[in-house]
C-alpha positions as CSV (number, residue, x, y, z in Angstrom):
1,M,0.0,0.0,0.0
2,D,1.3,3.5,-0.8
3,G,2.0,6.1,1.8
4,D,-0.9,8.3,0.9
5,S,-3.3,5.5,1.6
6,D,-1.6,4.7,4.9
7,Q,-2.1,8.3,6.0
8,V,-5.8,8.3,5.0
9,F,-6.4,5.0,6.9
10,K,-4.5,6.3,9.9
11,A,-6.6,9.5,9.9
12,L,-9.9,7.6,9.5
13,A,-9.0,5.2,12.3
14,D,-9.6,7.7,15.0
15,P,-13.2,8.5,16.1
16,T,-12.4,12.1,16.9
17,R,-11.1,12.7,13.4
18,R,-14.1,11.0,11.9
19,H,-16.3,13.3,14.0
20,L,-14.5,16.3,12.7
21,L,-15.0,15.0,9.1
22,D,-18.7,14.5,9.8
23,R,-19.0,18.1,11.0
24,L,-17.2,19.4,7.9
25,F,-19.5,17.2,5.8
26,E,-22.5,18.9,7.4
27,R,-21.1,22.4,6.9
28,D,-17.8,23.1,5.2
29,G,-15.6,26.1,6.0
30,R,-15.6,25.9,9.8
31,T,-13.1,27.6,12.1
32,L,-11.1,25.9,14.8
33,N,-13.3,27.6,17.4
34,E,-16.4,26.1,15.8
35,L,-14.9,22.6,15.6
36,E,-13.4,22.9,19.1
37,A,-16.8,23.9,20.7
38,E,-18.2,20.5,19.7
39,L,-15.5,18.4,21.4
40,E,-14.5,17.8,25.0
41,M,-10.8,18.4,24.5
42,T,-8.3,21.1,24.5
43,R,-7.8,23.5,21.5
44,F,-4.3,22.0,21.1
45,G,-5.8,18.5,20.9
46,V,-8.2,19.5,18.2
47,M,-5.4,21.2,16.3
48,K,-3.4,18.0,16.4
49,H,-6.3,16.0,15.0
50,L,-6.8,18.6,12.2
51,R,-3.1,18.4,11.4
52,V,-3.4,14.6,10.8
53,L,-6.4,15.2,8.6
54,E,-4.5,17.9,6.7
55,D,-1.5,15.6,6.3
56,A,-3.7,12.9,4.9
57,G,-5.3,15.4,2.4
58,L,-8.7,15.0,4.0
59,V,-9.0,18.6,5.2
60,V,-7.9,21.7,3.3
61,V,-7.3,25.0,5.1
62,R,-7.9,28.4,3.7
63,R,-7.2,31.7,5.3
64,S,-10.0,34.3,5.5
65,G,-8.7,37.4,7.1
66,R,-7.3,36.3,10.5
67,E,-9.3,33.0,10.6
68,K,-8.4,29.7,9.1
69,L,-11.3,27.9,7.6
70,H,-11.3,24.1,7.3
71,F,-12.9,22.3,4.3
72,L,-13.5,18.7,3.7
73,N,-11.6,17.1,0.7
74,P,-13.5,14.0,-0.3
75,V,-11.0,12.9,-3.0
76,P,-8.7,10.7,-0.8
77,I,-11.8,8.9,0.6
78,R,-13.1,8.3,-2.9
79,L,-9.7,6.9,-3.9
80,I,-9.8,4.5,-1.0
81,H,-13.3,3.5,-1.9
82,D,-12.3,2.9,-5.6
83,R,-9.2,0.9,-4.6
84,W,-10.3,-1.0,-1.6
85,I,-14.1,-1.2,-1.5
86,D,-15.7,-0.9,-4.9
87,K,-13.8,-3.7,-6.6
88,F,-14.4,-6.1,-3.8
89,T,-18.1,-5.5,-3.3
90,E,-20.0,-5.4,-6.6
91,R,-19.8,-9.0,-7.8
92,R,-19.5,-10.7,-4.4
93,A,-22.1,-8.5,-2.8
94,S,-24.5,-9.1,-5.6
95,A,-24.0,-12.9,-5.3
96,L,-24.4,-12.8,-1.5
97,V,-27.7,-10.8,-1.8
98,D,-29.0,-13.3,-4.4
99,L,-28.0,-16.2,-2.2
100,K,-29.7,-14.6,0.8
101,K,-32.9,-14.1,-1.2
102,E,-32.9,-17.7,-2.3
103,L,-32.4,-18.9,1.3
104,D,-35.1,-16.6,2.6
105,E,-37.6,-18.0,0.1
106,S,-36.8,-21.6,1.0
């Protein structure tokens, strides 16, 4: 596996980072203060989690005056999906669904 994928998997492995991504999915362009207010941890702790997400390419930061706005970048997740999920699920999942239907009808 390549290093970029490793960083994405590492970033997604933590529930706090997934929570931050969920908040950005709900409304992009949040400040550190907004994200910090939703978590029971120090500002420094939230900053560390955001840094891991940035390093993995999952969050992009843009400056707006004195504030830094955080935006979700869904591309790395899509690449993981295409590489690790999509190719394994389509044929096999369809076959398992068909089998389940047959067994349920029996």
